[in-house]
C-alpha positions, 0 to 999 in steps of 0.5 A, a space after each residue: 481509518 488508516 494508521 496515519 489518520 489515527 496518528 493525526 487524530 490522536 495529536 488533537 485530542 484532549 490531554 485529559 481524553 488521552 490520559 483516561 485511554 490508559 487505565 489498569 483494566 486495559 492490559 488485562 483486557 488486551 490480554 483476554 482478547 488475545 487469548 480468545 483471538 489467537 486460537 480461533 478462526 484458523 483457515 485458509 486466506 489469500 494473501 492478497 485479498 483478505 476477504 477470500 477464505 476458505 477452510 481447506 488449501 487451495 487458490 484465490 479465485 481472483 489472482 491465483 496465488 495459493 491460500 496460506 494458513 492464517 487468522 480469518 477474522 483477526 483484525 488487530 494490527 501488529 506492533 511495528 517499531 520504526 527507527 531510522 539511522 542516523 536518528 536525525 534524517 537529512 534530505 540528500 543523505 543516505 539513511 537507513 530505516 529499520 523495522 521490527 514487528 511483534 505479534 499483537 496477542 503474544 508480544 513476541 517477534 514475528 519472524 515469519 512472513 508469506 511472500 505476496 507478489 514475490 516479496 515477503 515486505 513491501 514498503 512505500 514512501 510517500 511525501 506529504 505533497 505527494 510528489 515523491 513516491 517509492 516502492 521498495 522492499 527492505 531485507 531481513 537480517 538474522 535477528 529479524 529486523 527489516 532493513 533498506 537504505 534511502 535518500 529523500 529528496 528534500 526536507 518535509 513529511 513523509 508517510 512510511 507504509 508498511 505492507 506484509 503478511 505475518 505467517 499464521 496472522 492477517 495482512 498487515 498496511 502500517 503507516 509511520 510518520 518521517 519528518 526530516 531535519 530543517 523542515 520548518 513548515 507546518 504540517 497541515 500547511 504542507 499537505 497535498 493539494 491535488 488537481 485532477 488530470 485534464 490529459 489522461 495520457 502519459 509518456 515516460 521514456 519508451 512507454 505512454 499509458 492512457 488511462 480510463 475510468 469506469 464508471 466515468 464518474 467515480 463514486 465513494 462507496 463504490 468500486 471503481 476501475 482504472 484501465 491502462 491502454 499501453 503503447 510504444 512512445 516511438 511506434 505508437 504501436 500497442 504494447 504486447 510483450 509487457 513483462 511481469 513485475 513481482 508477480 503481476 502485470 502492474 502494481 497500483 497504490 491509490 491514496 487520498 489527498 489527506 493521506 489518510 485511505 489507501 488502497 494497494 491493488 494489482 490487475 483484475 486478472 493476474 497470471 496463475 502462479 504455476 507459470 514461468 512469469 519471466 516468460 509471460 508477456 501481456 498487454 496492451 490493456 491492463 485493468 486495476 480495481 479498488 473500493 473508494 472509501 470516500 469523496 474527494 481527490 485521490 492519486 494513483 501510483 501505477 507500475 509497469 515493467 517493459 523491456 526490463 525497466 519499471 516505470 512509474 505513472 502518477 494518475 489524479 482523479 475525483 471521486 464524488 459523493 452519491 447524488 453529487 453532480 460531477 464534472 470532469 
C-alpha cells in the first residue's frame, strides 16, 4: 500500500485501535530492528530498479545506470518532514514546499543522496481530481532542507510525492497530503472519476503522441507496456530527433484512480550513462513498462523533450482482473 493509502486508512481506524498501536515496547523494538538492519545487507543496487542488486560495482543491465552502494533488503521508509510557507496554503498564490529527511534507524538528518536520472530529488504534485500534474525538482540548502516554489491552480486536496534515494540506503517513494484553504468539499466526494480514453492520439503543440497497449487488455498483477509513437504535428512525419529528458527518452508516472498505487517508469531501453545524452537523439517509438498492482482505472502522465521543450501527455486506461471480461 502506498503512503497515501496508509494515511487514509489511519483516518478510518477506531480510536481504541490507534491508541493500542503505541506501547512502551514499540521504541525498544524499533531500535532493535534498526540495529539489526543498518549493518546487514549492504551491497550494490540500481537507483532506478531496486530489484537489480549485485555484490560488486557495475552497471544496471536494464538501464545502464551505475550501481550504487545501498541497503539491499531494508524496506523501511525514511522519516520525511513536510511543511509549507506560508503554513496556510491558498490557491493562486506562491508557496514554498519544504522537506527534511531523517534516517529510519538512527533518526539523524540525511544529507547525501544519489543522482537518479540526473536529479537527487524528484517531486510529483497531483490534484485529487487528477487534472493537475507537476514533476519538479527541489533544491537542497546547506542545512539539508529541500525546497521549491509552486503555485496551485485552485482550492483542493493535492498529493505530494517525493522520490529519492539516500546514499547507502534504499529507494524511497513517500506521499504527503496537502489541502488548501477555502476547500469545502468532502475529501471522498472530490475523488477522481476517470474515464478511459477513446482516442489514443493526442496533440500538444508540435508533438503528436499515439499510444498502444501490450497486452491489448491489461491485467492486474501483470506487467503492462505502453508504447508511444511520436510524430510532428505539422508535418505528420515520425519524430527521429527526440531529445533525452533527465537522462532518458521519456518519464512516466502511473497512478490508480484512488491515488493509492503508483508506478514511476522510464523507457524499457534508455541510453548508457557513458554517452553524451545531450547529443543523443531517439524516436519515433518509446516504450514504457509497469507492474499494475490491481484492477481499476489509471492515469499515466508521460513526458518527452522535443525541440528543447518538455511535453506532458495524460492517458487514462483500465486494468482488468484476471478472468474478467474486458471491453475497451
